[in-house]
C-alpha positions, 0 to 999 in steps of 0.5 A, a space after each residue: 489495526 495495531 500501530 506497532 511502529 508507534 509504540 516502538 518509536 515512542 518508547 525511546 522518548 523520555 517520560 512525558 506527561 499525559 492527562 488522564 484521571 490526574 495520573 502520569 503516563 509515560 510515552 508508551 502509555 504505561 501507568 507510572 505505578 503499573 508493571 505491565 501494559 497491553 493496548 491497541 491504538 486504533 487511530 493516530 493523528 497530528 494536531 500542531 505538535 501533538 499526537 492524539 491517539 484513540 485506543 480501545 481494549 486496554 489491559 486491566 493492569 493500566 488502571 489509568 486508561 479505560 476503553 475509548 480513551 484519548 491520550 494527548 502526548 506532546 512531542 518535538 518536531 524531531 520525534 514527530 518526524 521519526 514517527 512519520 518516517 516509520 509510518 511511511 516506510 511501513 506503508 511503502 513496504 506493504 504497497 510494494 508487496 501488493 503492487 508486485 502481486 497485482 503486477 503478477 495478476 496482470 501478467 497472468 491475466 494476459 497469459 490466460 485471457 482472463 477477462 474477469 480478473 482484468 475487470 477487477 483490477 482495471 480502472 473505469 478510465 483505463 487506457 492502453 497504448 497498443 504495440 501498433 500505436 493505437 489507443 484503446 479504452 477499458 471496454 475495448 481492452 476487455 473485448 480484445 482480451 476475450 477475442 485474441 488468443 492467449 499469449 504463449 509462453 509469456 515470461 516477465 523479467 526486470 520488474 521495476 515498481 516505482 512508488 510515488 505516493 498514491 501513484 505507482 509505475 511498473 516497468 518490465 521486459 517480456 518474452 513470448 511466443 506468437 500463435 504461429 510459433 514465432 518468438 517475440 520480445 517487448 517491454 511494458 509500462 503500467 501505471 497504477 493509482 490508489 483510489 478509495 483505498 484500492 490500487 487500480 491500473 489506470 494506463 498501460 503502454 506495450 511495445 513488441 518486436 
């Protein structure tokens, strides 16, 4: 995984000293005597006010860096805060795109009574509050999905995804048509949680009229 945000953010830092075979490197990892560099950062972590980057597959132009090299760069708190903000912004944008896609999958599963897809995106402890006020668990939800006819002409509007770390809340408005042709409308609120690196729906609340 390439951390392009790190190279971009650190490139604005004045030259700092990095110890590697007694050669001086600048903040982008370039040897002071080398004209080119091409490297991939695999992991980045913080220890006090140091950034520690593990890298592999570096260019041969960077004579001071071999494969599996650890570079320790001393930075101030302001710079470190900028790096953290850049990483969080990038991650948040990626998560919002993924959650928007998962919300579309959820709605499509409602439209088509897709039990298999629900089985993939619902957490084991998923709970759903039904329009009549009843509360059902994951197994009951899947059973109802298999038994109840698909919702006709289900449309979704005003989708609002709110991301709060490893939890996200999705609000939206719906219109649909019942099996007898009667038009209806409602709202839903879904709660998603990131577990073991995957977003799963942990709760839903549906209202209809």
